[in-house]
MIBA-623665 format. One record per residue: residue number from 1; residue in one letter; chain; x, y, z of N, C-alpha, C in turn. Coordinates in Angstrom, 2 decimals. Example, Ala and Ser with C-alpha at 12.3 -4.5 7.8 and 13.67 -1.06 7.14 Angstrom:
BEGIN
+-----+---------+--------+---------+---------+---------+---------+---------+---------+---------+---------+---------+
: num : residuo : cadena :     nc1 :     nc2 :     nc3 :    cac1 :    cac2 :    cac3 :     cc1 :     cc2 :     cc3 :
+-----+---------+--------+---------+---------+---------+---------+---------+---------+---------+---------+---------+
:   1 :       A :      A :   13.19 :   -5.69 :    7.80 :   12.30 :   -4.50 :    7.80 :   13.20 :   -3.30 :    7.80 :
:   2 :       S :      A :   12.85 :   -2.25 :    7.08 :   13.67 :   -1.06 :    7.14 :   12.90 :    0.03 :    7.87 :
+-----+---------+--------+---------+---------+---------+---------+---------+---------+---------+---------+---------+
// end
This chain:
BEGIN
+-----+---------+--------+---------+---------+---------+---------+---------+---------+---------+---------+---------+
: num : residuo : cadena :     nc1 :     nc2 :     nc3 :    cac1 :    cac2 :    cac3 :     cc1 :     cc2 :     cc3 :
+-----+---------+--------+---------+---------+---------+---------+---------+---------+---------+---------+---------+
:   1 :       M :      A :   87.57 :  125.05 :  106.50 :   88.78 :  124.26 :  106.75 :   88.95 :  124.06 :  108.26 :
:   2 :       K :      A :   89.17 :  122.84 :  108.65 :   89.36 :  122.50 :  110.06 :   90.80 :  122.83 :  110.45 :
:   3 :       K :      A :   90.93 :  123.57 :  111.53 :   92.25 :  123.96 :  112.03 :   92.57 :  123.13 :  113.27 :
:   4 :       L :      A :   93.75 :  122.56 :  113.30 :   94.16 :  121.75 :  114.44 :   94.99 :  122.57 :  115.41 :
:   5 :       D :      A :   94.81 :  122.30 :  116.69 :   95.69 :  122.93 :  117.67 :   96.98 :  122.10 :  117.77 :
:   6 :       N :      A :   97.89 :  122.52 :  118.60 :   99.19 :  121.83 :  118.69 :   99.06 :  120.38 :  119.17 :
:   7 :       I :      A :   98.18 :  120.14 :  120.12 :   97.98 :  118.77 :  120.63 :   97.42 :  117.87 :  119.53 :
:   8 :       Q :      A :   96.41 :  118.36 :  118.82 :   95.83 :  117.59 :  117.72 :   96.87 :  117.30 :  116.64 :
:   9 :       T :      A :   97.66 :  118.31 :  116.32 :   98.70 :  118.14 :  115.29 :   99.72 :  117.11 :  115.74 :
:  10 :       D :      A :  100.12 :  117.16 :  117.01 :  101.07 :  116.17 :  117.54 :  100.49 :  114.75 :  117.47 :
:  11 :       L :      A :   99.23 :  114.61 :  117.82 :   98.59 :  113.29 :  117.75 :   98.58 :  112.76 :  116.32 :
:  12 :       L :      A :   98.31 :  113.63 :  115.38 :   98.33 :  113.21 :  113.98 :   99.75 :  112.81 :  113.57 :
:  13 :       M :      A :  100.70 :  113.64 :  113.87 :  102.09 :  113.40 :  113.44 :  102.68 :  112.13 :  114.04 :
:  14 :       T :      A :  102.29 :  111.78 :  115.26 :  102.83 :  110.56 :  115.88 :  102.22 :  109.29 :  115.28 :
:  15 :       N :      A :  101.21 :  109.44 :  114.44 :  100.58 :  108.29 :  113.80 :  100.98 :  108.11 :  112.34 :
:  16 :       L :      A :  101.94 :  108.91 :  111.88 :  102.41 :  108.76 :  110.51 :  103.35 :  107.56 :  110.42 :
:  17 :       D :      A :  103.41 :  106.96 :  109.24 :  104.33 :  105.84 :  109.06 :  105.75 :  106.35 :  108.82 :
:  18 :       E :      A :  106.67 :  105.42 :  108.57 :  108.09 :  105.80 :  108.40 :  108.32 :  106.68 :  107.18 :
:  19 :       E :      A :  107.37 :  106.72 :  106.25 :  107.49 :  107.58 :  105.07 :  106.77 :  108.92 :  105.26 :
:  20 :       G :      A :  106.22 :  109.13 :  106.46 :  105.51 :  110.37 :  106.73 :  104.10 :  110.40 :  106.18 :
:  21 :       K :      A :  103.54 :  109.22 :  105.93 :  102.18 :  109.11 :  105.39 :  101.24 :  108.59 :  106.46 :
:  22 :       L :      A :   99.96 :  108.81 :  106.25 :   98.93 :  108.38 :  107.19 :   98.11 :  107.27 :  106.53 :
:  23 :       S :      A :   98.11 :  106.10 :  107.14 :   97.34 :  104.99 :  106.57 :   95.85 :  105.22 :  106.79 :
:  24 :       C :      A :   95.06 :  104.57 :  106.00 :   93.61 :  104.63 :  106.11 :   93.16 :  104.31 :  107.54 :
:  25 :       L :      A :   93.60 :  103.19 :  108.08 :   93.19 :  102.80 :  109.44 :   93.64 :  103.81 :  110.48 :
:  26 :       K :      A :   94.86 :  104.31 :  110.35 :   95.35 :  105.30 :  111.32 :   94.58 :  106.61 :  111.20 :
:  27 :       A :      A :   94.12 :  106.94 :  110.00 :   93.34 :  108.17 :  109.82 :   92.04 :  108.10 :  110.62 :
:  28 :       F :      A :   91.42 :  106.93 :  110.66 :   90.21 :  106.76 :  111.49 :   90.56 :  106.92 :  112.96 :
:  29 :       K :      A :   91.68 :  106.33 :  113.37 :   92.13 :  106.42 :  114.76 :   92.41 :  107.87 :  115.14 :
:  30 :       V :      A :   93.13 :  108.57 :  114.27 :   93.48 :  109.97 :  114.54 :   92.22 :  110.83 :  114.63 :
:  31 :       A :      A :   91.27 :  110.61 :  113.74 :   90.03 :  111.39 :  113.79 :   89.39 :  111.28 :  115.17 :
:  32 :       R :      A :   89.34 :  110.05 :  115.69 :   88.79 :  109.82 :  117.03 :   89.61 :  110.55 :  118.09 :
:  33 :       L :      A :   90.94 :  110.42 :  118.00 :   91.83 :  111.03 :  119.00 :   91.74 :  112.55 :  119.03 :
:  34 :       I :      A :   91.56 :  113.16 :  117.87 :   91.57 :  114.63 :  117.81 :   90.17 :  115.23 :  117.81 :
:  35 :       G :      A :   89.15 :  114.37 :  117.92 :   87.78 :  114.87 :  118.01 :   87.23 :  115.42 :  116.71 :
:  36 :       M :      A :   87.66 :  114.87 :  115.60 :   87.17 :  115.29 :  114.29 :   86.37 :  114.16 :  113.67 :
:  37 :       K :      A :   85.61 :  114.47 :  112.65 :   84.88 :  113.45 :  111.91 :   85.82 :  112.81 :  110.91 :
:  38 :       P :      A :   85.70 :  111.50 :  110.68 :   86.57 :  110.85 :  109.69 :   86.54 :  111.54 :  108.33 :
:  39 :       K :      A :   85.36 :  112.04 :  107.91 :   85.27 :  112.65 :  106.58 :   86.11 :  113.92 :  106.44 :
:  40 :       D :      A :   86.57 :  114.48 :  107.56 :   87.41 :  115.68 :  107.51 :   88.90 :  115.35 :  107.36 :
:  41 :       M :      A :   89.25 :  114.09 :  107.47 :   90.67 :  113.72 :  107.50 :   91.42 :  114.01 :  106.20 :
:  42 :       A :      A :   90.78 :  113.84 :  105.05 :   91.47 :  114.13 :  103.78 :   91.83 :  115.61 :  103.69 :
:  43 :       E :      A :   90.90 :  116.46 :  104.08 :   91.14 :  117.90 :  104.04 :   92.24 :  118.29 :  105.04 :
:  44 :       I :      A :   92.18 :  117.72 :  106.23 :   93.19 :  118.00 :  107.25 :   94.57 :  117.55 :  106.76 :
:  45 :       A :      A :   94.64 :  116.32 :  106.25 :   95.92 :  115.80 :  105.75 :   96.45 :  116.65 :  104.61 :
:  46 :       K :      A :   95.58 :  117.02 :  103.70 :   96.00 :  117.84 :  102.56 :   96.55 :  119.19 :  103.03 :
:  47 :       S :      A :   95.90 :  119.79 :  104.02 :   96.34 :  121.10 :  104.52 :   97.73 :  121.02 :  105.16 :
:  48 :       L :      A :   98.10 :  119.83 :  105.64 :   99.41 :  119.63 :  106.27 :  100.39 :  118.94 :  105.32 :
:  49 :       D :      A :   99.99 :  118.81 :  104.06 :  100.80 :  118.16 :  103.03 :  101.16 :  116.72 :  103.41 :
:  50 :       I :      A :  100.18 :  116.02 :  103.97 :  100.34 :  114.62 :  104.36 :   99.51 :  113.77 :  103.41 :
:  51 :       T :      A :  100.09 :  112.69 :  102.98 :   99.41 :  111.77 :  102.08 :   98.71 :  110.67 :  102.87 :
:  52 :       I :      A :   97.44 :  110.43 :  102.55 :   96.73 :  109.29 :  103.11 :   96.97 :  108.12 :  102.17 :
:  53 :       T :      A :   97.32 :  106.97 :  102.73 :   97.69 :  105.83 :  101.91 :   97.03 :  104.54 :  102.39 :
:  54 :       N :      A :   97.20 :  103.51 :  101.61 :   96.78 :  102.15 :  101.97 :   95.31 :  102.01 :  102.33 :
:  55 :       C :      A :   94.47 :  102.37 :  101.39 :   93.02 :  102.17 :  101.52 :   92.76 :  100.70 :  101.79 :
:  56 :       E :      A :   92.00 :  100.43 :  102.82 :   91.69 :   99.05 :  103.21 :   90.83 :   98.33 :  102.18 :
:  57 :       L :      A :   90.21 :   99.09 :  101.28 :   89.37 :   98.49 :  100.24 :   90.09 :   98.41 :   98.90 :
:  58 :       G :      A :   91.35 :   98.83 :   98.86 :   92.15 :   98.67 :   97.66 :   92.03 :   99.76 :   96.62 :
:  59 :       V :      A :   91.41 :  100.88 :   96.97 :   91.26 :  101.96 :   95.99 :   92.60 :  102.63 :   95.69 :
:  60 :       F :      A :   93.44 :  102.81 :   96.71 :   94.77 :  103.39 :   96.53 :   95.71 :  102.84 :   97.58 :
:  61 :       G :      A :   96.99 :  102.98 :   97.33 :   98.00 :  102.51 :   98.27 :   98.67 :  101.24 :   97.80 :
:  62 :       K :      A :   99.42 :  100.64 :   98.70 :  100.27 :   99.51 :   98.34 :   99.97 :   98.24 :   99.14 :
:  63 :       L :      A :   98.77 :   98.14 :   99.69 :   98.43 :   96.94 :  100.44 :   98.34 :   95.75 :   99.49 :
:  64 :       T :      A :   98.70 :   94.59 :   99.98 :   98.59 :   93.36 :   99.21 :   97.28 :   92.69 :   99.56 :
:  65 :       F :      A :   96.58 :   92.23 :   98.55 :   95.29 :   91.60 :   98.76 :   95.33 :   90.15 :   98.32 :
:  66 :       S :      A :   94.45 :   89.36 :   98.91 :   94.35 :   87.94 :   98.55 :   93.27 :   87.78 :   97.48 :
:  67 :       E :      A :   92.72 :   86.61 :   97.39 :   91.73 :   86.33 :   96.35 :   90.33 :   86.81 :   96.74 :
:  68 :       M :      A :   89.49 :   86.93 :   95.74 :   88.11 :   87.32 :   95.93 :   87.35 :   86.20 :   96.65 :
:  69 :       D :      A :   86.41 :   86.59 :   97.49 :   85.55 :   85.65 :   98.19 :   84.16 :   85.75 :   97.57 :
:  70 :       D :      A :   83.68 :   84.66 :   96.96 :   82.40 :   84.67 :   96.25 :   81.23 :   85.01 :   97.17 :
:  71 :       K :      A :   81.27 :   84.53 :   98.40 :   80.19 :   84.80 :   99.36 :   80.12 :   86.30 :   99.67 :
:  72 :       I :      A :   81.28 :   86.92 :   99.90 :   81.33 :   88.36 :  100.17 :   80.90 :   89.13 :   98.93 :
:  73 :       Y :      A :   81.36 :   88.69 :   97.76 :   81.00 :   89.36 :   96.51 :   79.48 :   89.35 :   96.34 :
:  74 :       N :      A :   78.86 :   88.20 :   96.51 :   77.41 :   88.10 :   96.35 :   76.67 :   88.99 :   97.33 :
:  75 :       S :      A :   77.16 :   89.06 :   98.54 :   76.54 :   89.91 :   99.55 :   76.72 :   91.39 :   99.22 :
:  76 :       L :      A :   77.93 :   91.75 :   98.78 :   78.20 :   93.15 :   98.41 :   77.34 :   93.60 :   97.23 :
:  77 :       T :      A :   77.19 :   92.74 :   96.24 :   76.43 :   93.14 :   95.05 :   74.98 :   93.46 :   95.37 :
:  78 :       K :      A :   74.47 :   92.97 :   96.48 :   73.12 :   93.32 :   96.91 :   73.03 :   94.79 :   97.33 :
:  79 :       N :      A :   74.19 :   95.38 :   97.64 :   74.25 :   96.77 :   98.09 :   74.91 :   97.70 :   97.09 :
:  80 :       T :      A :   75.07 :   97.24 :   95.86 :   75.70 :   98.09 :   94.84 :   74.64 :   98.75 :   93.98 :
:  81 :       T :      A :   75.06 :   99.80 :   93.29 :   74.20 :  100.45 :   92.33 :   74.20 :   99.62 :   91.06 :
:  82 :       E :      A :   73.41 :  100.05 :   90.08 :   73.33 :   99.30 :   88.83 :   74.68 :   99.21 :   88.10 :
:  83 :       N :      A :   75.58 :  100.13 :   88.37 :   76.90 :  100.08 :   87.74 :   77.98 :   99.54 :   88.69 :
:  84 :       K :      A :   77.56 :   98.69 :   89.63 :   78.46 :   97.95 :   90.53 :   79.32 :   98.85 :   91.42 :
:  85 :       K :      A :   78.69 :   99.88 :   91.98 :   79.40 :  100.75 :   92.91 :   78.81 :  100.58 :   94.30 :
:  86 :       V :      A :   79.71 :  100.54 :   95.30 :   79.30 :  100.40 :   96.69 :   79.98 :  101.50 :   97.51 :
:  87 :       E :      A :   79.24 :  102.05 :   98.44 :   79.83 :  103.08 :   99.30 :   80.81 :  102.45 :  100.28 :
:  88 :       C :      A :   81.87 :  103.16 :  100.56 :   82.91 :  102.72 :  101.48 :   82.31 :  102.24 :  102.81 :
:  89 :       E :      A :   81.45 :  103.03 :  103.38 :   80.86 :  102.69 :  104.68 :   80.09 :  101.37 :  104.62 :
:  90 :       I :      A :   79.39 :  101.13 :  103.53 :   78.64 :   99.88 :  103.37 :   79.60 :   98.70 :  103.30 :
:  91 :       A :      A :   80.71 :   98.87 :  102.58 :   81.71 :   97.80 :  102.50 :   82.30 :   97.50 :  103.88 :
:  92 :       W :      A :   82.58 :   98.54 :  104.66 :   83.09 :   98.33 :  106.01 :   82.06 :   97.60 :  106.87 :
:  93 :       K :      A :   80.81 :   98.00 :  106.76 :   79.74 :   97.35 :  107.53 :   79.59 :   95.89 :  107.12 :
:  94 :       E :      A :   79.82 :   95.61 :  105.84 :   79.77 :   94.23 :  105.35 :   80.79 :   93.38 :  106.10 :
:  95 :       A :      A :   81.97 :   93.92 :  106.31 :   83.02 :   93.18 :  107.03 :   82.58 :   92.91 :  108.46 :
:  96 :       Q :      A :   81.97 :   93.87 :  109.09 :   81.52 :   93.71 :  110.47 :   80.34 :   92.74 :  110.57 :
:  97 :       A :      A :   79.38 :   92.89 :  109.69 :   78.15 :   92.11 :  109.76 :   78.36 :   90.63 :  109.47 :
:  98 :       K :      A :   79.23 :   90.34 :  108.56 :   79.42 :   88.95 :  108.14 :   80.55 :   88.26 :  108.89 :
:  99 :       G :      A :   81.16 :   88.97 :  109.82 :   82.26 :   88.39 :  110.55 :   83.49 :   88.20 :  109.67 :
: 100 :       A :      A :   83.47 :   88.83 :  108.52 :   84.62 :   88.79 :  107.62 :   85.60 :   89.86 :  108.08 :
: 101 :       T :      A :   86.77 :   89.83 :  107.55 :   87.72 :   90.89 :  107.86 :   87.63 :   91.96 :  106.78 :
: 102 :       L :      A :   88.08 :   93.13 :  107.12 :   88.14 :   94.21 :  106.15 :   89.06 :   93.82 :  104.99 :
: 103 :       K :      A :   90.09 :   93.07 :  105.32 :   91.04 :   92.60 :  104.30 :   90.34 :   91.69 :  103.28 :
: 104 :       K :      A :   89.44 :   90.82 :  103.74 :   88.72 :   89.93 :  102.82 :   87.75 :   90.72 :  101.95 :
: 105 :       V :      A :   87.08 :   91.71 :  102.54 :   86.17 :   92.55 :  101.77 :   86.98 :   93.36 :  100.75 :
: 106 :       G :      A :   88.11 :   93.93 :  101.19 :   88.98 :   94.68 :  100.28 :   89.51 :   93.80 :   99.15 :
: 107 :       S :      A :   89.89 :   92.57 :   99.48 :   90.38 :   91.64 :   98.47 :   89.30 :   91.33 :   97.45 :
: 108 :       T :      A :   88.09 :   91.16 :   97.92 :   86.97 :   90.87 :   97.02 :   86.71 :   92.05 :   96.10 :
: 109 :       I :      A :   86.71 :   93.25 :   96.64 :   86.48 :   94.44 :   95.82 :   87.62 :   94.61 :   94.82 :
: 110 :       K :      A :   88.85 :   94.49 :   95.31 :   90.03 :   94.69 :   94.47 :   90.05 :   93.71 :   93.29 :
: 111 :       N :      A :   89.57 :   92.51 :   93.49 :   89.63 :   91.46 :   92.46 :   88.29 :   91.22 :   91.78 :
: 112 :       S :      A :   87.44 :   92.24 :   91.76 :   86.13 :   92.08 :   91.12 :   85.79 :   93.34 :   90.32 :
: 113 :       D :      A :   84.56 :   93.39 :   89.85 :   84.08 :   94.53 :   89.08 :   83.40 :   95.58 :   89.95 :
: 114 :       I :      A :   83.46 :   95.41 :   91.27 :   82.85 :   96.38 :   92.19 :   83.80 :   97.56 :   92.38 :
: 115 :       K :      A :   83.24 :   98.76 :   92.35 :   84.00 :   99.99 :   92.58 :   83.48 :  100.66 :   93.85 :
: 116 :       V :      A :   84.36 :  101.39 :   94.52 :   84.02 :  102.02 :   95.79 :   83.74 :  103.51 :   95.58 :
: 117 :       T :      A :   82.71 :  104.02 :   96.28 :   82.41 :  105.45 :   96.26 :   82.32 :  105.97 :   97.69 :
: 118 :       H :      A :   82.28 :  107.27 :   97.82 :   82.05 :  107.95 :   99.10 :   83.01 :  107.53 :  100.21 :
: 119 :       C :      A :   84.29 :  107.73 :  100.00 :   85.30 :  107.43 :  101.02 :   84.90 :  108.09 :  102.34 :
: 120 :       Q :      A :   84.94 :  107.31 :  103.40 :   84.57 :  107.83 :  104.72 :   85.54 :  108.87 :  105.24 :
: 121 :       L :      A :   86.76 :  108.88 :  104.69 :   87.77 :  109.85 :  105.11 :   87.74 :  111.12 :  104.25 :
: 122 :       G :      A :   86.95 :  111.10 :  103.21 :   86.88 :  112.25 :  102.31 :   87.95 :  112.25 :  101.24 :
: 123 :       C :      A :   88.63 :  111.11 :  101.04 :   89.70 :  111.04 :  100.03 :   89.15 :  111.05 :   98.61 :
: 124 :       F :      A :   87.97 :  110.53 :   98.41 :   87.35 :  110.55 :   97.09 :   85.84 :  110.39 :   97.25 :
: 125 :       Y :      A :   85.14 :  110.91 :   96.26 :   83.70 :  110.70 :   96.21 :   83.43 :  109.46 :   95.38 :
: 126 :       D :      A :   84.08 :  109.40 :   94.24 :   83.95 :  108.27 :   93.33 :   85.35 :  108.00 :   92.83 :
: 127 :       E :      A :   85.86 :  106.81 :   93.06 :   87.26 :  106.52 :   92.76 :   87.63 :  106.78 :   91.31 :
: 128 :       E :      A :   86.65 :  106.80 :   90.41 :   86.95 :  107.04 :   89.01 :   87.07 :  108.52 :   88.68 :
: 129 :       F :      A :   86.70 :  109.38 :   89.62 :   86.71 :  110.81 :   89.34 :   87.54 :  111.57 :   90.35 :
: 130 :       E :      A :   86.87 :  112.21 :   91.32 :   87.57 :  113.07 :   92.26 :   88.52 :  112.31 :   93.16 :
: 131 :       K :      A :   89.73 :  112.81 :   93.25 :   90.69 :  112.21 :   94.18 :   91.49 :  113.32 :   94.86 :
: 132 :       F :      A :   91.71 :  113.14 :   96.15 :   92.60 :  114.02 :   96.86 :   94.00 :  113.45 :   96.78 :
: 133 :       K :      A :   94.92 :  114.05 :   97.49 :   96.29 :  113.58 :   97.47 :   96.41 :  112.26 :   98.23 :
: 134 :       H :      A :   96.67 :  111.22 :   97.52 :   96.93 :  109.91 :   98.11 :   97.71 :  109.10 :   97.09 :
: 135 :       D :      A :   98.21 :  107.98 :   97.51 :   98.94 :  107.12 :   96.57 :   98.48 :  105.70 :   96.68 :
+-----+---------+--------+---------+---------+---------+---------+---------+---------+---------+---------+---------+
// end
């Protein structure tokens, strides 16, 4: 279990939203600020009874998504397993590589048969199975 010092804890706490939750994007930012790996953030948040929310790929949270993009879908499916699963990191790289936004990639995943695995923050391994505390 990763233990935070007072400075690290303060940096995390100042990045919580008005409901006391940590968004997916802020969790990446906090990991950088406190010198931890993103994959440790779910465990850190859980130890402090903080909920990680608003997955940029639509796995959990309350973000609003637009319509699926066929071009992004076709590109993503080249990187999925036989049961249409794509790793979180690959989906993020798809957004960077194609000049798309993370929101467009998330919208495509949310509105298609593609499922996300291996959360980079450690929130889930496979969205259909293991889940940490998030909403």
